[in-house]
C-alpha positions as CSV (number, residue, x, y, z in Angstrom):
1,M,-19.7,25.4,56.4
2,Y,-22.1,26.0,53.8
3,K,-19.6,25.7,51.1
4,T,-18.6,22.3,52.4
5,V,-22.2,21.0,52.6
6,L,-23.1,22.3,49.1
7,S,-20.1,20.9,47.3
8,N,-22.1,17.5,47.2
9,V,-24.4,19.0,44.5
10,G,-22.1,17.1,42.4
11,E,-23.4,15.9,39.1
12,Y,-26.5,17.6,39.5
13,K,-25.0,21.3,39.1
14,K,-26.6,21.4,35.5
15,Q,-30.4,20.7,37.0
16,A,-29.4,23.2,40.0
17,I,-28.3,25.9,37.2
18,L,-31.4,25.1,34.9
19,S,-33.9,25.6,37.7
20,P,-33.1,29.5,38.3
21,V,-32.7,29.9,34.4
22,S,-36.4,28.6,33.9
23,I,-37.6,30.8,36.7
24,I,-36.3,33.8,34.9
25,G,-38.6,32.8,32.0
26,E,-41.5,32.2,34.3
27,V,-41.1,35.6,36.1
28,A,-40.9,37.5,32.9
29,M,-44.1,36.1,31.7
30,E,-45.7,36.8,35.0
31,V,-44.6,40.3,35.1
32,L,-45.6,41.0,31.7
33,I,-49.1,39.5,32.0
34,P,-50.4,42.7,34.2
35,A,-49.1,45.2,31.7
36,V,-51.0,43.5,28.9
37,M,-54.1,43.3,30.9
38,A,-54.0,47.2,31.4
39,L,-53.8,47.7,27.7
40,I,-56.5,45.3,27.3
41,I,-58.7,47.3,29.8
42,D,-57.7,50.9,28.8
43,N,-57.2,50.6,25.1
44,G,-59.6,47.8,24.5
45,I,-62.4,47.5,26.7
46,K,-62.8,51.2,27.4
47,K,-62.8,52.1,23.7
48,G,-65.0,48.8,22.8
49,D,-62.3,47.4,20.5
50,I,-63.2,43.7,20.7
51,G,-60.6,42.9,18.1
52,Y,-58.0,44.4,20.3
53,V,-59.2,42.7,23.3
54,A,-59.2,39.2,21.6
55,K,-55.7,39.7,20.1
56,M,-54.3,40.8,23.4
57,G,-56.3,38.3,25.4
58,A,-54.8,35.6,23.2
59,L,-51.1,37.1,23.7
60,M,-52.0,37.0,27.6
61,A,-53.2,33.3,27.4
62,L,-50.1,32.5,25.5
63,M,-47.8,34.3,28.1
64,A,-49.8,32.3,30.6
65,V,-48.8,28.9,29.1
66,F,-45.4,29.7,28.8
67,S,-45.1,30.7,32.3
68,L,-46.8,27.4,33.2
69,C,-44.3,25.5,31.1
70,F,-41.2,27.6,32.6
71,G,-42.7,26.9,36.2
72,A,-43.0,23.3,35.5
73,L,-39.5,23.0,34.2
74,A,-38.2,24.9,37.0
75,A,-40.0,22.7,39.5
76,R,-38.7,19.4,37.9
77,F,-35.0,20.8,37.5
78,S,-35.1,21.9,41.3
79,A,-36.6,18.5,42.5
80,V,-34.0,16.5,40.5
81,A,-31.2,18.6,41.7
82,A,-32.4,18.5,45.6
83,M,-32.9,14.8,45.5
84,G,-29.6,14.3,44.0
85,F,-28.1,16.6,46.3
86,A,-29.3,14.8,49.3
87,K,-28.6,11.6,47.8
88,N,-24.7,12.7,47.4
89,L,-24.7,14.2,50.9
90,R,-26.1,11.0,52.8
91,S,-23.4,8.8,50.8
92,R,-20.7,11.2,51.9
93,L,-22.0,11.2,55.4
94,F,-22.2,7.4,55.4
95,R,-18.6,7.2,53.9
96,K,-17.5,9.5,56.7
97,V,-19.1,7.6,59.3
98,Q,-17.7,4.4,58.1
99,S,-14.0,5.8,58.4
100,F,-14.8,6.8,62.1
101,S,-12.9,4.9,64.9
102,F,-15.0,3.6,67.9
103,A,-14.0,6.9,69.6
104,N,-15.6,8.9,66.9
105,V,-18.8,7.0,67.0
106,D,-18.8,7.3,70.7
107,K,-18.7,11.0,70.5
108,F,-21.7,11.6,68.4
109,S,-23.7,8.5,69.4
110,T,-25.5,6.1,67.1
111,A,-28.7,7.5,67.6
112,S,-27.5,11.2,66.8
113,L,-25.7,9.8,63.4
114,T,-28.8,8.2,62.5
115,T,-30.8,11.6,63.1
116,R,-28.0,13.5,60.9
117,L,-28.4,10.8,58.1
118,T,-32.0,11.2,58.1
119,T,-34.0,14.1,59.2
120,D,-30.9,16.5,59.2
121,V,-30.4,15.6,55.4
122,T,-34.1,16.1,54.8
123,N,-34.3,19.4,56.2
124,I,-31.3,20.5,54.3
125,Q,-32.8,18.8,51.1
126,N,-35.7,20.9,51.5
127,A,-34.2,24.2,52.1
128,F,-31.8,23.4,49.1
129,M,-34.9,23.0,47.0
130,M,-36.5,26.2,48.2
131,F,-33.1,28.3,47.6
132,I,-32.6,27.2,43.9
133,R,-36.2,28.5,43.2
134,M,-37.2,31.1,45.7
135,A,-33.6,32.7,46.2
136,F,-33.9,33.5,42.3
137,R,-37.6,33.9,41.8
138,S,-38.3,36.1,44.7
139,P,-35.6,38.8,44.0
140,I,-36.1,39.0,40.3
141,M,-39.8,39.2,40.9
142,L,-39.4,41.8,43.5
143,I,-37.2,43.9,41.3
144,C,-39.1,43.6,38.1
145,A,-42.4,44.0,39.7
146,T,-41.2,47.2,41.6
147,V,-40.0,48.8,38.4
148,M,-43.2,48.0,36.6
149,A,-45.2,49.4,39.4
150,I,-43.3,52.5,39.6
151,R,-43.6,53.0,36.0
152,Q,-47.3,52.7,36.5
153,N,-47.6,55.2,39.3
154,A,-44.4,56.5,41.2
155,K,-46.7,58.1,44.0
156,L,-48.5,54.9,45.0
157,S,-45.0,53.0,45.1
158,V,-44.4,55.1,48.6
159,V,-46.5,52.4,50.2
160,F,-43.7,49.9,49.8
161,L,-41.4,52.4,52.2
162,F,-43.6,51.3,55.0
163,A,-44.3,47.6,54.3
164,I,-40.7,46.5,53.5
165,P,-38.9,47.7,56.9
166,L,-41.8,46.1,58.7
167,L,-41.5,42.6,57.1
168,G,-37.6,43.0,57.6
169,C,-37.7,43.7,61.2
170,S,-40.5,40.8,61.6
171,V,-38.0,38.4,60.0
172,L,-34.9,39.4,61.8
173,L,-36.8,38.9,65.1
174,I,-37.7,35.5,64.1
175,I,-34.6,34.5,62.9
176,K,-32.7,35.6,66.1
177,K,-35.2,33.7,68.4
178,A,-36.0,30.4,66.4
179,H,-32.4,29.2,65.7
180,P,-31.5,28.1,69.2
181,R,-35.0,26.6,69.4
182,F,-34.3,24.5,66.7
183,E,-31.2,23.1,68.0
184,K,-32.7,22.0,71.2
185,M,-35.4,20.2,69.1
186,L,-32.7,18.4,66.9
187,K,-31.0,17.2,70.2
188,Q,-34.5,15.8,71.6
189,Y,-34.8,13.8,68.2
190,D,-31.6,12.3,68.9
191,V,-32.8,11.1,72.3
192,M,-36.0,9.8,70.8
193,N,-34.2,7.9,68.2
194,G,-31.8,6.5,70.9
195,K,-34.7,5.4,72.6
196,I,-36.2,3.5,69.6
197,Q,-33.3,1.7,68.6
198,E,-32.4,0.8,72.2
199,N,-36.2,-0.6,72.4
200,L,-36.1,-2.6,69.0
201,I,-32.5,-4.1,69.7
202,G,-33.7,-5.2,73.1
203,I,-37.1,-6.1,72.2
204,R,-36.6,-9.8,73.3
205,V,-35.6,-8.6,76.8
206,V,-38.8,-6.2,76.9
207,K,-40.8,-8.9,76.3
208,A,-39.2,-11.2,78.5
209,F,-39.6,-9.0,81.7
210,A,-43.2,-7.8,80.5
211,R,-42.0,-4.2,80.4
212,E,-44.1,-3.0,77.5
213,E,-46.1,-0.7,79.3
214,Y,-43.2,1.0,81.1
215,E,-41.5,1.2,77.7
216,K,-44.7,2.9,76.2
217,K,-44.6,5.3,79.0
218,Q,-40.9,6.0,78.5
219,F,-41.5,6.7,74.7
220,E,-44.5,8.9,75.3
221,E,-42.4,10.9,77.3
222,N,-39.8,11.5,74.7
223,T,-42.3,12.2,72.1
224,S,-43.9,14.6,74.2
225,T,-40.5,16.4,75.0
226,V,-40.1,16.3,71.1
227,R,-43.4,17.9,70.5
228,K,-42.7,20.6,73.1
229,A,-39.5,21.6,71.4
230,Q,-41.1,21.3,68.1
231,F,-43.9,23.7,69.3
232,A,-41.4,26.2,70.8
233,A,-39.6,26.4,67.8
234,E,-42.5,26.0,65.0
235,K,-44.7,28.6,66.7
236,L,-42.1,31.5,65.9
237,V,-42.2,30.2,62.1
238,I,-45.8,30.1,62.2
239,L,-46.0,33.7,63.5
240,G,-44.3,34.9,60.4
241,M,-46.9,34.2,58.0
242,P,-49.8,36.1,59.6
243,I,-47.3,39.0,60.2
244,M,-46.6,39.3,56.6
245,Q,-50.3,38.6,55.5
246,L,-51.3,41.5,57.8
247,V,-48.7,43.9,56.2
248,M,-49.7,42.4,52.8
249,Y,-53.3,43.4,53.1
250,F,-52.9,46.8,54.6
251,S,-50.7,47.8,51.9
252,I,-53.2,46.6,49.4
253,A,-55.9,48.5,51.4
254,A,-54.0,51.7,51.3
255,I,-53.4,51.6,47.7
256,L,-57.0,50.8,46.9
257,Y,-58.0,53.7,49.1
258,F,-55.3,56.3,47.4
259,G,-55.3,54.6,44.3
260,G,-59.4,54.8,44.3
261,H,-59.0,58.5,44.6
262,M,-56.7,59.1,42.1
263,A,-58.7,57.1,39.6
264,V,-61.6,59.3,40.5
265,D,-59.6,62.4,40.0
266,G,-58.3,61.2,36.7
267,D,-54.6,60.8,37.9
268,I,-54.4,57.1,36.8
269,E,-56.2,55.1,34.5
270,T,-58.4,52.1,35.6
271,G,-56.3,49.5,33.8
272,A,-53.2,51.1,35.3
273,L,-54.6,51.0,38.7
274,S,-55.5,47.3,38.2
275,S,-52.2,46.2,37.0
276,F,-50.4,48.3,39.8
277,I,-52.4,46.3,42.2
278,M,-51.4,42.9,40.6
279,Y,-48.0,44.2,40.8
280,V,-48.2,45.2,44.6
281,G,-49.5,41.6,45.2
282,Q,-46.5,40.0,43.6
283,I,-44.2,42.6,45.2
284,L,-45.4,41.5,48.5
285,L,-45.6,38.1,47.7
286,S,-42.0,38.2,46.6
287,L,-41.2,39.6,49.9
288,M,-43.2,37.1,51.9
289,M,-41.3,34.4,50.1
290,L,-38.0,36.1,50.7
291,S,-38.9,36.2,54.5
292,M,-39.9,32.3,54.4
293,L,-36.6,31.8,52.6
294,F,-34.8,33.3,55.5
295,I,-36.9,31.4,58.2
296,M,-36.1,28.1,56.0
297,F,-32.4,28.9,56.5
298,V,-32.8,29.2,60.2
299,V,-34.8,25.8,60.5
300,S,-32.0,24.2,58.2
301,R,-28.9,26.2,59.7
302,A,-29.2,23.7,62.8
303,S,-29.2,20.6,60.4
304,I,-26.5,21.9,58.1
305,Q,-24.3,22.9,61.4
306,R,-24.9,19.2,62.7
307,V,-24.0,17.6,59.4
308,Y,-21.0,19.6,58.9
309,E,-19.8,18.4,62.3
310,V,-19.8,14.9,60.9
311,L,-18.4,15.8,57.6
312,T,-15.3,17.7,59.3
313,E,-14.8,15.1,62.0
314,E,-11.3,14.1,61.9
315,P,-11.2,10.3,62.7
316,S,-8.9,9.6,65.7
317,I,-7.3,6.7,64.3
318,K,-5.4,7.8,60.8
319,D,-4.7,5.2,58.4
320,S,-0.9,4.8,57.4
321,A,0.1,6.0,54.1
322,A,3.0,3.2,54.0
323,E,2.6,0.7,51.3
324,G,4.1,-2.9,51.4
325,V,4.0,-3.5,55.1
326,S,2.7,-6.6,56.0
327,A,2.7,-8.8,59.1
328,E,5.8,-11.2,59.1
329,D,4.1,-13.5,61.8
330,G,1.4,-13.6,64.1
331,S,3.4,-12.1,67.2
332,V,2.1,-9.2,69.4
333,V,4.2,-7.1,71.5
334,F,2.7,-4.5,74.2
335,D,5.4,-1.9,75.2
336,K,4.7,0.0,78.0
337,V,1.1,0.7,76.7
338,S,-1.5,2.8,78.5
339,F,-4.7,3.4,77.3
340,S,-7.7,5.9,78.1
341,Y,-11.0,6.3,76.4
342,Y,-10.9,10.1,77.1
343,D,-7.3,10.5,76.2
344,D,-6.7,11.5,79.9
345,M,-3.4,9.9,81.6
346,N,-5.2,10.6,84.7
347,N,-8.1,8.4,84.0
348,L,-6.4,5.1,82.4
349,A,-8.4,2.0,81.4
350,L,-5.0,0.1,80.9
351,E,-1.8,0.9,82.8
352,N,1.7,0.3,81.8
353,I,1.1,-3.0,80.0
354,S,4.2,-4.9,78.8
355,L,3.7,-8.3,77.1
356,D,5.4,-10.3,74.4
357,I,3.1,-13.2,72.7
358,A,4.8,-15.7,70.3
359,S,3.5,-16.3,66.9
360,G,1.3,-19.5,67.0
361,E,0.9,-18.9,70.9
362,T,-2.3,-19.6,72.4
363,I,-3.1,-17.0,75.3
364,G,-5.9,-17.0,77.7
365,I,-7.2,-13.8,79.6
366,I,-8.9,-14.0,82.8
367,G,-10.2,-11.2,84.9
368,G,-13.2,-9.7,86.5
369,T,-15.8,-7.4,85.0
370,G,-14.0,-3.9,84.4
371,S,-10.5,-5.4,84.4
372,S,-10.0,-4.0,80.9
373,K,-9.6,-7.2,79.0
374,S,-11.6,-6.2,76.0
375,S,-9.8,-3.0,76.1
376,L,-6.6,-4.5,75.8
377,V,-7.2,-6.8,72.8
378,Q,-9.1,-3.9,71.0
379,L,-5.7,-2.3,70.7
380,I,-4.2,-5.1,68.4
381,P,-6.5,-4.3,65.2
382,R,-6.4,-0.6,66.2
383,L,-10.1,-0.6,66.9
384,Y,-8.7,2.2,69.6
385,D,-5.0,3.7,69.7
386,A,-2.9,3.4,72.6
387,T,-2.8,6.6,74.7
388,A,0.8,5.9,75.4
389,G,3.4,3.2,74.7
390,T,3.6,0.9,71.4
391,V,1.7,-1.9,70.1
392,K,3.4,-4.2,67.6
393,V,2.0,-6.8,65.3
394,G,4.0,-9.1,63.2
395,G,7.2,-7.0,64.1
396,H,5.7,-3.5,63.1
397,D,4.0,-0.8,65.0
398,V,0.2,-1.1,64.4
399,K,0.3,2.5,63.3
400,E,2.8,1.3,60.2
401,Y,0.1,-0.7,58.6
402,S,-2.9,0.5,56.5
403,L,-6.0,-0.1,58.4
404,E,-7.4,-2.7,55.9
405,T,-4.1,-4.8,55.8
406,L,-3.7,-4.9,59.7
407,R,-7.5,-5.9,60.0
408,D,-7.0,-8.6,57.4
409,Q,-4.2,-10.0,59.7
410,V,-6.1,-9.9,62.7
411,A,-9.6,-11.5,63.0
412,M,-11.7,-10.6,66.2
413,V,-14.8,-12.1,67.1
414,L,-16.2,-9.1,69.4
415,Q,-18.1,-9.7,72.9
416,K,-21.3,-8.4,71.2
417,N,-21.8,-10.9,68.2
418,V,-23.4,-8.8,65.2
419,L,-25.1,-10.7,62.1
420,F,-26.4,-8.7,59.3
421,S,-29.5,-9.3,57.3
422,G,-29.5,-12.0,54.7
423,T,-28.5,-15.5,54.5
424,I,-25.9,-17.6,56.4
425,R,-23.7,-18.0,53.6
426,D,-23.8,-14.2,52.7
427,N,-22.8,-13.5,56.5
428,L,-20.0,-15.9,56.6
429,R,-18.6,-14.5,53.3
430,W,-17.8,-11.4,55.2
431,G,-14.9,-13.1,56.4
432,D,-13.9,-13.9,52.7
433,E,-16.0,-12.8,49.9
434,N,-14.5,-15.3,47.6
435,A,-14.7,-18.4,49.9
436,T,-15.8,-21.5,48.0
437,D,-18.7,-23.9,49.5
438,E,-15.9,-26.1,50.8
439,E,-14.1,-23.5,52.8
440,I,-17.2,-22.1,54.3
441,M,-18.2,-25.9,55.5
442,E,-14.8,-26.5,56.9
443,A,-15.0,-23.3,59.0
444,C,-18.4,-23.9,60.2
445,K,-17.2,-27.5,61.3
446,A,-14.3,-26.0,63.1
447,A,-16.7,-23.7,65.0
448,C,-19.2,-26.6,65.6
449,A,-22.0,-24.6,63.2
450,H,-22.1,-27.0,60.6
451,D,-24.6,-29.3,62.2
452,F,-27.2,-26.9,63.3
453,I,-27.0,-25.0,60.0
454,M,-27.8,-28.4,58.1
455,S,-30.8,-28.6,60.5
456,F,-32.5,-25.8,58.9
457,P,-34.5,-26.7,55.8
458,D,-32.4,-24.2,53.6
459,G,-29.0,-25.0,55.1
460,Y,-26.6,-22.3,54.3
461,D,-29.2,-20.5,52.5
462,T,-31.4,-19.9,55.5
463,D,-32.4,-16.2,55.8
464,L,-31.2,-14.8,59.1
465,G,-33.4,-11.8,59.4
466,Q,-32.2,-8.6,60.5
467,G,-29.4,-8.9,63.3
468,G,-29.6,-12.5,63.2
469,V,-33.1,-12.9,65.2
470,N,-33.6,-16.4,63.7
471,V,-30.8,-18.1,65.5
472,S,-29.8,-18.4,69.3
473,G,-27.2,-16.7,71.1
474,G,-25.1,-19.6,71.1
475,Q,-25.5,-20.4,67.4
476,K,-24.8,-16.7,66.8
477,Q,-21.5,-16.8,68.5
478,R,-20.6,-20.0,66.5
479,L,-21.5,-18.4,63.1
480,C,-19.3,-15.2,64.3
481,I,-16.4,-17.4,65.1
482,A,-16.7,-19.3,61.6
483,R,-16.8,-15.9,60.1
484,A,-13.5,-14.9,61.7
485,L,-12.1,-18.2,60.5
486,L,-12.8,-17.7,57.0
487,K,-10.3,-14.8,56.9
488,K,-7.4,-17.2,57.6
489,P,-5.8,-14.7,59.9
490,K,-2.3,-14.6,61.5
491,I,-3.9,-13.7,64.9
492,I,-7.7,-14.4,65.9
493,I,-9.0,-13.2,69.1
494,L,-12.3,-14.4,70.9
495,D,-13.3,-11.9,73.2
496,D,-15.7,-13.9,75.5
497,S,-17.2,-15.6,72.3
498,T,-18.0,-18.8,73.5
499,S,-19.8,-17.8,76.7
500,A,-23.4,-18.8,75.3
501,V,-22.4,-22.3,74.4
502,D,-22.1,-25.3,76.6
503,T,-18.8,-26.6,78.0
504,A,-19.0,-29.8,75.6
505,T,-19.3,-27.5,72.4
506,D,-16.5,-25.0,73.7
507,S,-14.4,-27.9,74.3
508,S,-14.9,-29.1,70.7
509,I,-14.3,-25.7,69.4
510,R,-11.0,-25.4,71.4
511,K,-9.9,-28.7,70.1
512,A,-10.4,-27.7,66.6
513,F,-8.5,-24.4,67.1
514,R,-5.4,-26.6,68.3
515,E,-5.5,-28.9,65.5
516,K,-6.6,-26.5,62.4
517,L,-4.9,-23.2,63.7
518,A,-1.6,-24.4,65.0
519,D,0.3,-21.8,63.3
520,T,-2.2,-19.1,64.4
521,T,-1.8,-16.8,67.3
522,T,-5.1,-17.3,69.3
523,I,-6.2,-14.8,72.0
524,I,-9.1,-16.2,74.2
525,I,-10.9,-13.8,76.8
526,A,-13.2,-15.8,79.0
527,Q,-15.0,-15.9,82.2
528,R,-14.7,-19.9,82.5
529,I,-11.3,-21.2,83.3
530,S,-12.1,-24.4,81.5
531,S,-12.0,-22.0,78.4
532,V,-8.5,-21.0,78.8
533,M,-7.0,-23.8,81.1
534,D,-5.4,-25.5,78.0
535,A,-3.7,-22.2,76.9
536,D,0.1,-21.9,76.7
537,R,-0.1,-19.0,78.9
538,I,-2.9,-17.2,80.9
539,I,-2.9,-13.7,81.7
540,V,-4.8,-12.6,84.9
541,M,-5.9,-9.0,84.8
542,D,-7.2,-6.8,87.7
543,G,-7.9,-2.9,87.7
544,G,-6.4,-2.5,84.0
545,K,-3.2,-4.2,85.1
546,I,-1.6,-7.4,84.2
547,T,-1.2,-9.2,87.8
548,D,0.0,-12.8,86.8
549,I,1.1,-14.6,83.7
550,G,1.6,-18.2,83.5
551,T,0.2,-21.8,82.9
552,H,-2.8,-23.2,84.7
553,D,-0.5,-25.2,87.0
554,E,1.6,-22.2,87.7
555,L,-1.1,-19.8,88.3
556,M,-2.9,-22.2,90.6
557,Q,0.4,-22.0,92.8
558,K,1.1,-18.2,92.8
559,S,-2.0,-16.2,91.8
560,E,-4.5,-15.7,94.6
561,I,-7.0,-14.0,91.9
562,Y,-6.9,-17.1,89.7
563,R,-7.1,-19.6,92.3
564,E,-10.3,-17.8,93.9
565,V,-12.0,-17.8,90.4
566,Y,-11.0,-21.6,89.9
567,D,-12.3,-22.8,93.4
568,S,-15.6,-20.6,93.0
569,Q,-16.3,-22.3,89.5
570,Q,-15.1,-25.6,90.7
571,K,-17.6,-25.3,93.5
572,G,-20.5,-24.0,91.4
573,A,-19.9,-26.8,89.1
574,D,-20.0,-29.5,92.0
575,E,-23.5,-27.9,93.5
């Protein structure tokens, strides 16, 4: 797990190595300074040799400057390495998420992936920066200071035998208790981020229903839960510091007591005692830093585990390694296809679907809510894979195509229309990044979008804002249809994509499709029968099964479900 995450240091290995190297120089200077100070006291001040004091004082000052320089270099190298590591890790995580199928994203949830890309990576970055500094500084300082302290007086060093086990037991207890609490805290972060995301996406609905106070109350409850989880985890970590300081101060007090008696008895020089106390401070400080390092790993371990889960997640849809497979035409074949979102044959969304769609045919799909109309068409571009059976596009199993090739041949306007920050032109070029202005304009005319675009002061250069907030639902749908048309696909799927436009505009879009997409297979999912009644064939779905197939006239004769839907819509229109 740690190896997988740390492999993202990448091109910042140099800085990650130079940081501990610089720390060695810093520690060497810090360890030698107390020894020089002892010489100044015992050989200079006590003997009244001002020249010696000045000479050794200058040496000590020079060593302090060198220590400062080495420390500054170590800080810079560690900061660059940690930030570069975090950049690489976020990039790798994002690339991994981009390879996920819908099923993988559903498994983690969008909010959880957001937390892992932000909060968890930041936790790991801080731990990494502390590691490349303290994981080298503290042990080196501990060893060097201990050697120097023993050289000064071995008897006084016995104090360490009591301090070190006490600190070690405290750290182990904190580590054992804190880890599960930090895992719980991060899960609460996921819940809170999910609520924020949901609220911001649906802000217009919140305003329309005057539910601001309710949302505020809900968010306060979420933040309160996060605060409690943070407090439960952090209080153990915070408890570690006073325990360490208590041990440190008791150790210094014991050394001052025993060392003072030894100085009075002449068993130790005053300068040696002073330097010994400084070494004790360095030793205990090193132990404290090591303890904090272990605690930091406890804090970050939960984040490392969550990031590792994403990095090692296998996409449920595997890209084909085959080359040269391309769609011969726009035909689609479903051969005894069953599908479950949970990969469970006892819980099927689609059951035993067999269907042949000829290239260039226009197919309408009608069915009630939950009849799995969208589930059926999402198998064509492999947004999901069939649980059983085979789906073929252009004469080949969809699993034989590379995902890029398949999805270049299939344009899909999803039920939930999504636009991105940027101009209208930028969004349309998602369909074809090399599309000319004439091609963009032609696609927009076919989607009945050109006129409203030109009504904006900036036309095609109008900024849409985040998520296309500057256009209406119907305008957003038409822009998404135009974007799909720019792909010039062999198959185009409209998943209830004209529900927000009026019937006249819907009719104009269908007319344009008949004229301009005569060779393109068109699949239209709709709630309004008027949107599909001109189709070559209409599929009626109910409960994840195909109940009837035929033209409008045929279905009016033989399909009770179709006839009921038609009569209810006609009655509603008459009223």
